[in-house]
LUMGU-685295 format. One record per atom (N, C-alpha, C): x, y, z. Coordinates in steps of 0.1 Angstrom, whole numbers, plus 5000, padded with zeros to 4 digits. Example, Ala and Ser with C-alpha at 12.3 -4.5 7.8 and 13.67 -1.06 7.14 Angstrom:
513249435078;512349555078;513249675078;512849785071;513749895071;512950005079;
% end
This chain:
933238789014;934138939014;935438909004;936338789009;937338768998;936838768982;935838718982;935038688966;935338868959;934238958968;934139078967;935439138963;936239108971;937839208973;938439138958;938339058952;938938938943;938439058933;937039018932;936039088917;936639208915;936539288924;937539438923;938339478915;939139378919;940639368915;940739308900;939839218893;939939158885;939639258872;939439348874;939339428857;940539498856;941339518870;942439598867;943539518852;943739398852;944739348841;943839358825;942639398825;942039388812;942039498805;941739508793;942039618781;941839748784;942439818775;942339948785;940940008783;940340108787;939040148790;938340038798;938339928801;937739808806;937239878820;936439868826;935839888841;935939798849;935939798864;936039688873;935039568872;935439478874;934439348871;933339368885;932039388884;931139398893;931439258901;931039288917;930939188926;929639118921;929938968926;928838858922;928238828934;926738848938;926138768953;926338658950;926138628965;926238478970;925338398964;924138448958;923238338956;922938418939;923938438934;923938448918;924038348913;923138268900;923138168896;923938128889;923737968890;925137888880;924837818867;925837898857;924937868844;926537828836;925837718828;926737658821;926337658805;927637718795;926937738783;928037638775;927837678761;928637578751;928937708743;930237718734;930637788726;931337718716;931037728705;931537638691;932637728688;933837678683;934737798674;934637748659;935237808652;935537798638;936837728636;937537758646;938737728643;939337598651;940437508649;941137418654;941837458665;942037358673;942937358688;944337348684;944837338670;946137338669;946937478667;945437578664;946137738660;945537768677;946437788683;946637798699;946237978697;946438048694;946338218689;944738238689;944438178678;942838268674;942338158676;942138018679;941437908690;941337988703;942938028704;942638058717;941838198723;941638268717;940638378719;939338338728;938738218723;937438168730;938138128742;939038068744;939537998758;939638098765;940338218762;940538358775;939238388777;938538408769;937138478773;936638348782;936938228780;936038128789;936638118805;937938128805;938538138818;938338258827;938338408814;938338518826;936738518830;935638478822;934738478830;934538388842;935138228840;934638158851;935638218865;937038318860;937538348874;936738458879;935938538870;935338688877;934038638884;933938538880;932438498886;932638368896;933738358904;934438248910;933538128906;933838088894;933337948889;931837938885;930938038887;929338008886;929038008870;929738098863;929338128850;930838028843;930237928835;931337828831;930937818815;931837838810;931737808794;932637718787;931937648781;932837488777;933537558760;934437538757;934537538742;935037458732;934437468725;934137328715;934937428700;936337298698;936937318683;935837318673;936337398664;935637378648;935437238645;934237158644;933837038639;933636948648;933836998661;933636908676;931836868676;931537008679;929736998677;929137058664;930037148658;929437238650;930237228640;929937208627;931137268616;931337388618;932937388612;933537538614;932737638608;931637628597;931037708590;929737738596;929437628603;927737608607;927437678617;928537768625;928337808641;927137948643;927238008626;926238088628;924638078632;924437978622;923137898624;922737838637;924037778642;923637718654;923237828664;924337918661;923738028675;922438088672;921838128661;920938198655;919638088659;919837988656;918537848661;918537828672;919437848685;919837878695;920237708701;921037628692;921537498689;922737498702;923037638702;924337668712;924137778714;924637818727;924537968733;925238068727;926538008720;927738108717;928538038709;929238118700;930138068691;931238188689;932438148686;933738278678;933938218669;934238328657;934138298644;934938418639;934738428621;935038528615;933938548604;933138678609;931838708603;931738688588;932938728580;933238718566;932838568562;932438478570;932538338562;931438348556;930338438565;928738388560;928638508549;929138548541;928838688530;927938578523;928038458518;927238358508;925638418514;925538418526;924138428532;923638568526;924838668532;924538818528;926038888529;926238998519;927439018521;927839108529;926539178538;926839258548;927739208561;927639018557;928038988572;929639078575;930339068563;931739128560;932039208568;931439298572;931739398579;931839378596;931539308600;931839238614;933339188616;933739128603;935239078603;935839148594;936139168582;936739288577;936539268558;936739358555;936639368536;937839428532;937839388518;939339398509;939239558513;940739638512;941339738513;940439828522;940339748535;939439798544;940339848555;939639868568;940239938579;941239848586;942439888594;943239788599;942639788616;943239728625;942839648635;942339808646;943139858646;942940028656;941940108651;942240108639;940740168627;939440098628;939340008628;938139938632;937639938646;938639928655;938339928671;937640078671;938140178665;937540348667;936540358663;936040268649;934640268639;933840218653;934340088653;933140008662;932940078682;933740128684;933840198697;933240328697;933640428687;933440548691;932740618676;932440548666;931840568655;930240478653;929740468642;928440398645;928640228644;929840228639;930540058638;929339978648;929539998662;928639898670;927039938671;926639998668;925340038665;924639968650;925440028640;925139968625;925139768628;926639718631;926639608631;925339528644;924839568652;924539498661;922839548656;922239618650;921139608643;921139498633;922039518623;922139428614;921939278621;922939198629;922839078637;921739078641;920839138651;919939128656;918739058650;918539058633;917838968624;917938858622;919438828633;919738668630;919538618644;918838728655;918738678669;920238648673;921238748669;922838718673;923038858682;923638858691;924639008694;925838938693;926739028686;928239038686;928839118692;930139048700;930939138706;932539108700;933039198692;934539208692;935039138700;936238998695;936738938705;938138878693;938838958692;940438928688;940238998676;941438988670;942339058655;943339038656;943438948640;944938928632;945739028632;945539168632;946439278628;946139258609;946839328601;947139298586;948039148586;947239108576;947238968575;948538978557;949138828558;949838798545;949238778537;949538798521;948638758510;949038598507;949538488514;949038398514;950538298507;950338218501;951738108494;951038038483;951938068472;951738048461;952737938455;952237828448;953037748437;954437828430;953537898425;954237998414;954338148415;955338218409;955338328413;954438408407;954038568413;952738588406;953738738401;954038778390;954538888384;953439008376;952638918371;951439008361;950338978366;949239038365;947739048368;947538868356;948138888346;947338838341;947738668345;948538648354;949538528364;948438498374;947038578374;946038548383;944938428378;945138448363;943738388355;943838258359;942938208363;943038058364;943137998378;943838088383;944538078398;943237998408;943537888410;942637818423;943237868436;942737928445;943237998455;942137978468;942437928474;941937928493;941738058495;940738128495;940738288500;939438308509;939438378518;938138388531;937738538522;936038508527;935638628526;935338678516;934738808514;934638938498;935738938493;936938878497;938038888485;937438798474;937138678480;937238548470;936438668453;935338688456;934538788447;935538888442;936438938446;937139058437;938438978429;938838878433;939738798427;939138698417;938038678418;936838628406;936738738392;937238848397;936938968387;938438948378;939138878382;940738918380;940738758370;939838698371;939838548367;940138458376;940338448389;940938368396;939638268402;939738178407;938838028414;938738068428;938238088436;938138098449;937538008455;938037968462;937637828474;937937888488;936637838496;936537868506;937037738515;938037708524;938037618531;938637618548;938137538554;938637538569;939737538572;940137638584;941937648583;942537498585;942137398590;942537258590;942637178578;941537208568;941837168552;942237188544;943437338544;944137368538;945237328533;946237268540;947137188537;946937068527;946136998531;946236858517;945936918509;944437008508;944437058497;945537128484;946437218492;947737278484;948737178482;948837058491;949436958490;949736878477;948036818477;947836778466;947436828452;947536978457;947137078437;945937068436;945037058445;943537068443;943537238442;944537298450;944237448449;945837478443;946337598438;947437648436;948237728441;947137778452;947737908462;947037888477;947237968487;946237948502;946338068509;945938118517;946038228525;945438178535;945938238552;945338208562;945538328571;946638358578;946638438587;948138518586;948938478590;950738518586;951338408597;952638458596;954138378596;953538288611;952838338620;952738238634;951738078629;950938158626;949737988624;950437918609;951138008598;951137938587;952137848588;952937878597;954337768598;953937648606;952737678617;952237558623;951337488614;951037578604;949837458590;950937388582;952137448581;953237388572;952837398557;952737488554;952437558543;953937578536;954737628540;955937638538;956737508529;956037408536;956637278530;955737248516;954837258514;953937278500;954037368491;954337498495;954637628483;955937708485;956137758476;957537818478;957437948483;956838028478;956438188473;955538218489;955838318489;954938398501;954838508502;953438568497;953438688494;952338788506;952838908501;952339038511;951939138504;950739178505;950039228521;948839128517;948739118525;946939088524;946339168523;946139228510;945039338508;943639328514;943439188515;941739198517;941439178530;942539138543;942839198554;943239278560;943239368556;943839498568;943839488580;942939398590;942939408602;941339278607;941839168602;940139088605;940139058621;939039148620;938239128637;937438968638;937838918648;937138788654;936038818662;934738768661;933838768669;933138688678;932638718691;931838648697;930338628693;929738528688;927938558687;927738478700;926538548702;925838518712;924238518712;923538418713;922338388710;921338508719;920238618712;920038718717;919038678731;918338568726;917438488741;918238478749;919038428743;920038368763;920738468763;921238608761;921538688766;921038768774;919538758772;918538868778;918238798786;918438658792;918438598803;919438568813;920638648807;922238658817;921738778828;922338748838;922438858851;922938978843;922639078847;923539188840;924939178842;925039148856;926939098860;927339028852;926738898846;927538818839;927538898824;926538938820;926939028809;928239128805;927939188816;929239268817;930539218816;930639118828;931439048829;932438958811;931438948808;931338858791;931838948783;931439048785;931939208771;933639218778;933839228791;935039258792;936339148788;935639018791;936438958791;936738928777;935938948765;935938938751;936639078747;936839208755;937439308754;939139278754;939339198765;940539108771;941439018760;940038958754;940938858747;941038918732;940739038732;940339118718;941939168718;942239258728;944039248731;944939168730;944539058739;945538938739;945938878725;944938848717;945338808705;945938888694;945739008691;946339088685;948039088692;948139118705;949539128710;950438988708;949538848708;950238778711;950638718689;949938768684;950538768672;951638828667;951638978674;952839078671;954239038679;953338968687;954838858695;955538778685;954638658680;955138578675;955438598660;955138688654;955138698639;956638678635;957338788643;958438808634;959138688639;959338628646;960038518650;959838408640;958638368638;958238288627;958738318615;958238448607;958738508597;960438498594;961338478605;962538458605;962938378600;962138228611;962338128608;962138018590;960738108586;960538048574;961538108561;961738228564;962938288554;964138208555;964838178570;965738158569;965637968567;964337918559;964137778556;964237758545;964337918535;963937868521;962937948514;961837998521;960638048518;961138178512;960638208498;960738328488;959838418493;960038558499;959238638503;958938758494;958038758490;957738878476;956338938481;956639088477;955639168477;954539168464;953239148467;952439168455;953039278445;953139268433;953639408426;952439508421;953039608424;952239738424;950839698412;951139638398;949939628386;948839538395;949339448403;948539348403;947539408415;948239468425;947439538436;946539658437;947139728421;946139848416;944539748409;945139618401;943739568398;943139528406;943739478417;943039418428;941639548434;942539618439;941939768447;940839838433;940839838420;939839848410;938639778412;939139608410;938139518409;937339538421;937839558435;937239568446;935939668447;936339798442;935739908444;934639918438;935039828420;933239798412;932639698420;933039578429;932639498439;931739608445;932039718452;931539788467;930339828456;930439888452;929439998442;928339888437;928739778426;927839668424;926839608439;927439578449;926539548457;926139658466;926439768465;925639868472;924139898463;924439858451;923439898441;922139788443;922439668448;921339558451;921039528466;921939588473;921639548485;921739698498;920339688500;920139878509;921339808520;921039698528;921839728542;923239718539;923939618529;925239648529;925539808523;924639888516;925340008513;925040108525;924340068536;924040138550;925140168555;925640018558;927140028565;928140068558;928239988545;929340038535;929740208535;928740318535;928740438531;929140478548;928740418559;929640478568;931040448575;931140298566;932340238571;933640348563;933440328550;933840438541;934140528543;933540668549;933740788550;934240798565;934140688575;935040688586;936840658580;936640538574;938440508568;938640598562;938240668559;938940818550;939540898561;938740928570;939341018578;940440938588;940240808589;941340748598;942440748591;942740708574;943540728566;944240858567;943240948565;944141078567;944941128578;944241078591;945241108602;946440998603;946240878601;947640778599;948440828593;948440858581;948940888572;950640988578;949541098593;950641198589;951241158602;950941138613;951741108624;952840988625;951840888626;952140718626;952440688612;952240728599;952740698590;954140718585;954040848589;956040898587;956940838599;956040838610;957240768618;957440638619;956440528616;956540448611;957640438596;957040468586;958140508576;959540528577;959940628590;961040628590;961440528597;961140478610;961440378619;961840238612;960940178597;961240098594;962740118584;963240198581;964140278574;965540288578;965540318593;966440378601;967340288606;968540228606;969540138611;970040188622;
% end
């Protein structure tokens, strides 16, 4: 009875809208799963999303459902987790879906797309629009069920060895950049590189790349990018709100008791909110420290932003014309985003703009 009492209370501290954890019967099965992350342990906030899920699930099941978390490269290469879950080599993964656009650009919508929705907007699309239905239909073809499990919020534009003053400065620029954005900057003559988080610093230090983006001040400071690049640009127009996802093999998901499925989804909802809150709390302090240590903070010039926006729209049109699945999701995503932006610019936008300028 003590366990049942605990479990009824377990959901209280979780994400808004979550229901209380279900009671676990005494004869509930003992299950041990492995979860491969795409991120290094040193990045405690983004890697920590998987740890939060494992901890919450264990707590809510009295230790009967155990998830062992492995950092990127420990049992699966950082960008190899999708195939590992699809092939049932491992039961779960925690990753950013836009890493896999080389397989199909449609994967990007489970993460983020250039000039796309923010954290709250994509949550609304996923929960109350068609997002969940469309994303899960697409991933089911890869034997994967996805659950939102973290968000970074709007990211920074990255670290550059030289200033970006005009669109011409993008020509020939070798930049570590994730997801669909690499194809956008290619249209401006840049050379995108997809490099795991733990390998970015040496590439930037050695001059193998000229610029790199990761997430934002807290993680970027931990990775030491300010030691090898002087100029820090914003905003990261390619990541208005990067959603991280938990991948679960569909066969393994079907084998889980219903109570365990519910607990896992609630644990992901908690990790989702916790990651965003953690970044929001830590980024301001880190940004002040970076600027205080000599980092040159720069906004992307408007002509550069405009050129990137134009290139992104061209890319969406080109991709939609040759990929029906991409077009299906993009059309729905774009319509939902238009309504979101119409709303956010009224109350939220007006309030934010005033508060940012108030003394």
